[in-house]
N, C-alpha and C positions, 0 to 999 in steps of 0.2 A: 245324074242317073248313071248308075254303072253299067257296064255290059255283064253279060251274064259270066264270062271267064273271072272278071274282076270281084265281082259279087261273091262268087266262091272262094277266090283266093284271101278275100278279107275275113271271109266266115272262118276260113281253116285258120287264119292267123289268132282270130279272137277264141276260137275253140281250144287251140293250142295254150294260149295263156290262161284261159278258164282251167283248163285241166290241171295247169302248173300251181295255179294259186288253189284250187281246192285239194291238190294232195300236200301242199306246204303250210295252210293256212294254220293248222295247231301245231306246228313245229316250233318247239321253244326258241330256236334260234330267230324264228320271226316274229316272235310275241309283241316286240314294240310297235311292228307295223300291222298287226292283226287286222286292227279296225279299219285302217286305210285299206287293207286288201278286201276285206268284206265289202266296203263301198264299191271298189273296183268291179269285184263279181258283179253287184247288182249293176252297174253300168255296162259292162258286157253283155249280160243276159238281157238289158233292154234296149241295147244297141241291134244284136244278133235278131230281136223281135221286130225291131223296126225296119231292117234290113231285110227280112224275109217278107213282111208287109208291101214294102215299097215295091218290090218285084214280081208281086203276085198278080199277074193277070188273068183274065177270065179264063177259065179251065186250065189254068197252068199246071204243068206235071208236077206231082208232088215231091218230086226228088230234084228239084231245081237246086235247093240248097237246104242243108241238113242244119235247121238250128234246134237245140236242145230244148224239150217241152220243159214247162216250170217242174220243180221238183219240191216235195216239202222240206221243211225246215230240216237240217242234217243235225243230228246229235253231234256235238264236238267228240273228236277221237279220245282225247284223255278222260272225259265222261263216259263215253261208252265203254272204256277198258276199265275204269273203276269199278264199273256196276257187274262185271262179269264175276261169276263163281270161281275163285281158283282151281277147284277140279276140272273147271269148263275150259280153262284156257289151252287151246291147242299149241302144242310146241313142235317144232322140227330141230333136230340135232344132226349138224352135218360136218362129219370129221372121218378122213382116211385112216385115223387111228383109233383102233376099234377099242383100246383100253382107254383112250381119252374119251369116246364116246360114252362107252359104259359108266366111266366114274361120272360125267356130266349128267346122265340119264338118273343116276343113284341119288346124286345131290339135288336135283330139281323135284323128285319125286318125294324125297326128304322134307322137302318146303310145301307140299301140297300140290305140285303140278304133276298130276297123274296122267294126263293125257299126250305124253310124250311119245314120238316116234324118231327113228332115225335113218339116215342115208349115209352110205360107206363112200359115197364119192359125190363131186358136183352134178353130173349127169344124171344119176339117179335122184338126187335131191331135184333137180329141175322136173324131171317126171313126175314125182310124188307131187310137188307143186301145184301143177297143172291138172293132176287127177284128183287131187284131194276135195271133199266135199263133206262137212263144210271147211273152208279155209284153214290155215293154220294162222295163228294170232301173233306167234313170236317163232322168230326163225334164228339159233344160233348156228352159227356156220365158219367153219375154218376156213381162213382167206388163201392159204398157199396151199393148193392140192393139183394132182395132175388132171389133164385134160380139161377140166373147167374149174376155173377159182373162185373163191368166195364171191368177188365181184361179178364175174359172170353169172352166179347162181341169183346175185340180188337184181343184175339187170333184166335177167329173165323173168323173174318174179314181179317186177315193177313194169313190166311189159303188159302184165294183166291188171285191168281195172279192178279186178276182185281183190287184189292185196294192196288195194290204195291205204288201207287202214293197218296192215300188218306191220308190225316191229321188226327190223331186221337188225342184228349184232354179228360182226366178224369178230371170232375168237381166234387171236394171232399171237405170234412172237415178234411182230414188227412193233416197234416204240419209236420210229422215227417221225416226227412231227409231220414234215412235208407228206409223207405216204400216206398217214391219217386223216390230214386234212384233204386230200385229193379223194380218199374215200367216202367223209363226210359229203363233200361237194356231189358227189355221184349220187347222195340219197340216202346213204347208209345212216342208221338212225344212232347208233354208238358202236363201241369196240369194247372187247374183254382181253386184258394182256394174258398170256399164257406165262408160267403155269396158273392155271386156273383155282383159284381159292375160293372156298364157300362163302365168305362174307362179301367178298368184292363182287361175284357175280350175281349174288342175291340182292345188294345194295345196287348194282346196275340195273336190274330186272324191276327193283321197284320204283325208279324213276318212271317208268311205264305201266306199271302194274302195282300199284300201292300196297294191295292187298296180298301180295305174295309175302309168305315168310311171318306173316302176321299171325300170332297164336290167338285163339278164340276161346280157349278152355279157361 
């Protein structure tokens, strides 16, 4: 039998692991382990439920431990994105170079992505991310910016559970493999190398939103 502090620590650890799995289960890099990760998620949910039940005395306070309630089956991120209408995909472009930002917006809109907004720096981007309703589905963010870098924007976005399904791409002149690998390990979905070319950026976006750039006429 666990003491109350021990139970709370175990539950917190299990919840952190659960959140990481939910965030990464549809990541293409973890595709080989998807089935195993789903089983681990089921085991964690079962363990949390049993832990809560075993610690539940008569008239126990409801806040002894916070175990998540059962959730309905979640639509895989890739399937959810593929079902979206191109015109409904909400995009945020972040770049402190107004010319590059304008060019990217025009390029995206020419390919059917009409719901595009922009931020001129990382601080403004973070504010827009927090205030957005509905949330952005795709963020294209410059890496090297004053005050708040692209990675700062990414980390602030991922801190909100609302953005667990959002695709985040760094737009950068950085081509060093070590730096790019570190950014991917931080949770960035992909990167686009400057100077931005229409074919390359649309090809990157199509990895996550296959309907973009596809003619229907």
